[in-house]
N, C-alpha and C positions, 0 to 999 in steps of 0.2 A: 504494500500500500504506500503510495507516495503522498507527500504533503502538498496541499494546494497553495499556490502563491497568493491568490486572492480569494479567500473563502467567501461564499455568498451568504448574505443575511436571509433569514427566513421569517415567516409570520405564522403565528398560531394563537389559538384562544388561551385566555387565562385559566390556570388551574390553581386550586387553593394552595398547593405546595409552593407556588411561585411567590407568594406574598413576601417572605423574608428577602428574596433577591430583589424584588421590585421596591421594597422599602429602602434597601441599600442604594439602588439607582436613584430613587427619589431624593434621598438625603445628599448623596454625592453631587447630583445635578444642582441642587440648591446651593450647597456649600461652595462648589467650584465654578459655577457658571453665572451666578447672580451677584457677585461681589461688587460689580460696577453700579448696580442699581439699588441694592438693599444693604443696610448695615448689618453687622454680625448679630445683633439682637433680633432684628427682623428676620434674618435667615434662620436663626434657631427657632423662633416662634413658628415659622412656616414649616420647617422640617419636622417639628414636633408632631405633626399630623400622622407621622408614621411610627410614633412611639408605642401606641397601643396596637400591637400586631393583629389582634382579633378584629378590632374595628377597621383597621386599614384593609385587611383581607375581605371583610364583609362589604366594604365600599366597592372594591374592585370586582367582587363576585356578583353584586347585584346589578351591575351595568355591563354593557358589551365592552370587554377589555381585550385588546389585542397586544401580543408581545412580539417584539422583534428579537430574533436570536441570531447568534453567530456560533457556529459549530455546536448548536444545541443549548448554549447558555444565553439567558436573557441579557439584552443590552439596551432595551428601551421598551416603553409601553404607552398606549393611548387608551382612554376610556371615553365612550360615548354615553353620556348621562341623559337618557331620554332620546327621543327621535332626532333632535337638532342641536344638542349641546355637548361640545367637547369639554369634558371635565378635567382630565389629566393628560398631559403629554410630556414625558420625561425621557431623556436619553442619557446614558452614562457618559460622563465627561471624556472618557478615553476615545469614544467614537463620535463625539460632537462634531458637527459640520461635515459629516461624511455621508449624508443622504439617508440616515436611519429615520430621523424625524419626518422627513419628506415621504419616505416609504410608508410609515405608519399613518400619516395624515391622508395620503392618497388612497389607502385601503379604506379608511373610514368615509372619505368623500364618495368613493365609488359605491360603497354599500348604501350610503344615504341616498344617492341619486337613484339607485335601483329600487329603493323603498319608496320613492316618490317624495322625499323630504324637500320642501321648498327652499331651505337654507340651512346653514350651519352657523352656530354662534359659539363664542369662547370668551371667557374673562382672561385675557392674556396678561401675564406678568410683563413688567417693563422690558425685561430682556428677551421675551418671546414675541413682542409686538412686530418686529421686523420680519420674523419668520412668517407670521400670518399675513402681513401686508404682501409679501412675495407670493402668497397663494390666493390673492384676490380678495382678502378681507378688508373691510373698511371700519374705521373706529366709529362707534356710536356714542359712547359716554365714558367718562373717567370715573373710577370708583376708589373709595378708601374703605378697606376691609379691616375690621378688628380681629386680630389673631392673638390669643393670649393677652399679653399686656402691650402689644405692639400694633401699629397701624401700617398696613401695606397698601400700596397703590397698584391698581391694574386697570385695564381698559376693556370694556365690553366691545367685541368686534363681531361683525356679521358678514357672511358671504351668501349671496343668492346662488342657488345651485342650478335652477332651471327656470327659463322664462315661463310665465303663465300662458298656458295654451289658449289661444283664441278659438272660440267655436265658430264654425263656418255655417252660415245660414243662407 
């Protein structure tokens, strides 16, 4: 068996045993990719959402959650909370800016279009805003969210998926 020079990333659905790996990705992503936009206290408050593993696993399990893998190991994930809302999108810092987030997002968009969803929305962190702008999202409103004893800013963004079909008469 020979090693592959460029292993391909794969996609699969969330399994309960993935929760500890995804919590690790969640924390690492916040700690290493958001330092330009959030201070350490804000980062810690945000990352603490993964402290209660049972609650974190339950959140991932009750929504459509897709996992990006590399050689079978999780490297990123996305959750679709309801028919039109992206709840979580996190990629491990080691593979950041290598197309993993785009692959995850594209899968959710394709699924949403096939389900007839009129749009997708997301409350994008300041560091994720540009990612969503590049995918055709537009900013709708600025938010301040209380997390623990900290306030974090994000932006509600929306993308129309399909034009409203006109009926022919």
